[in-house]
C-alpha positions in Angstrom: -13.4 -7.3 -3.7 -15.0 -10.9 -3.8 -18.5 -9.7 -4.1 -17.6 -7.5 -7.0 -16.0 -10.3 -8.9 -19.0 -12.5 -8.2 -21.4 -10.0 -9.4 -19.4 -9.5 -12.7 -19.1 -13.6 -13.0 -22.7 -13.6 -12.8 -23.4 -10.8 -15.3 -21.1 -12.6 -17.7 -23.0 -15.9 -17.3 -26.4 -14.4 -18.0 -25.1 -12.4 -21.2 -23.5 -15.5 -22.5 -26.6 -17.6 -22.1 -28.6 -14.8 -23.9 -26.0 -14.4 -26.7 -26.0 -18.4 -27.1 -29.6 -18.6 -27.3 -29.7 -15.9 -30.2 -27.4 -17.8 -32.4 -28.8 -19.8 -35.2 -29.1 -23.4 -35.0 -29.4 -26.1 -37.6 -32.5 -27.0 -35.7 -33.8 -23.4 -35.6 -33.2 -21.5 -32.4 -34.7 -18.3 -31.2 -33.5 -16.6 -34.4 -35.1 -18.2 -37.4 -33.9 -18.1 -41.0 -37.0 -16.4 -42.3 -37.3 -13.1 -39.9 -35.8 -9.9 -41.7 -34.0 -8.8 -38.5 -30.6 -10.0 -37.7 -30.3 -12.2 -40.5 -27.3 -12.9 -42.8 -23.7 -13.8 -42.3 -22.7 -10.6 -40.5 -24.9 -11.2 -37.6 -23.5 -14.7 -37.1 -20.0 -12.9 -36.9 -21.2 -10.4 -34.4 -22.7 -13.0 -32.1 -19.7 -15.6 -32.6 -17.2 -12.8 -31.6 -19.5 -11.7 -28.5 -19.8 -15.2 -27.5 -16.0 -15.5 -27.5 -15.5 -12.1 -25.7 -18.0 -13.4 -23.0 -16.3 -16.9 -22.8 -12.9 -15.1 -22.1 -14.3 -13.0 -19.2 -16.0 -16.0 -17.7 -12.5 -17.9 -17.7 -11.0 -15.0 -16.3 -13.5 -14.2 -13.5 -13.5 -17.9 -12.8 -9.6 -18.0 -12.1 -10.0 -14.9 -10.3 -12.6 -16.5 -7.9 -10.5 -19.6 -7.3 -7.5 -17.4 -6.6 -9.4 -15.2 -4.1 -10.9 -18.3 -2.6 -7.5 -20.0 -1.9 -6.0 -16.6 -0.6 -6.3 -17.1 2.9 -5.5 -20.9 2.9 -2.3 -22.2 4.6 -0.8 -25.5 3.9 -0.9 -27.7 6.9 2.0 -30.3 7.1 1.0 -33.7 8.2 4.5 -34.5 9.5 5.5 -32.5 12.4 9.3 -32.0 11.8 10.1 -29.9 15.1 8.2 -31.4 17.7 8.6 -34.6 19.1 6.3 -37.7 18.6 4.7 -37.9 21.9 1.1 -37.5 22.7 0.3 -36.0 26.2 -2.9 -36.8 28.1 -5.4 -34.2 29.2 -4.9 -32.7 32.7 -6.8 -34.7 35.4 -7.1 -38.0 33.3 -6.2 -41.3 34.7 -3.2 -42.9 32.4 -4.9 -45.9 30.9 -2.6 -49.1 31.1 -1.5 -50.7 28.2 -3.6 -53.6 26.9 -1.3 -56.3 27.7 -1.4 -55.3 31.5 -4.9 -54.4 31.7 -6.4 -57.5 29.7 -9.2 -55.2 28.5 -9.9 -53.8 25.1 -10.3 -50.1 24.3 -14.3 -50.5 24.1 -14.1 -51.9 27.4 -12.2 -49.3 28.8 -14.5 -46.9 27.3 -17.7 -48.4 28.8 -16.2 -48.9 32.1 -16.3 -52.5 32.2 -14.0 -54.3 34.7 -11.6 -56.9 33.5 -12.7 -60.4 33.8 -10.7 -62.6 36.1 -8.5 -65.0 33.9 -9.5 -68.8 33.8 -7.1 -71.3 34.6 -5.6 -73.0 31.4 -7.0 -76.4 31.1 -4.9 -79.5 31.7 -6.2 -81.7 29.2 -9.4 -82.6 27.1 -12.5 -81.3 28.8 -15.8 -83.8 29.0 -19.1 -82.1 29.5 -20.8 -83.0 32.7 -24.3 -83.6 33.0 -26.6 -81.9 35.7 
């Protein structure tokens, strides 16, 4: 079904391009005002009506294609109303302690860097010592 609509849509596009190029313009398009074939006011009416019908067909096939494209999609909810808000760890993975208990950041945990020993708090101003 989708392939048929696409083929019809492409045929309408090509026909509409051809009809638009045949129309007379002020700058002198493909059909000049001096030629004896397809001149006069009757030609403008035929080409204008044909362009309008092709445009309506193009619009209808465009809407049909967008409807067919969205037919199999389902809306996904961002909020899970029925399930509790918990996150399960994969089976066999060690549980990571919270940041406040381990003293390491997430990147350090991913790299496997051991936490540094906490340094003692200074009691007062520190003076650099020469060596």
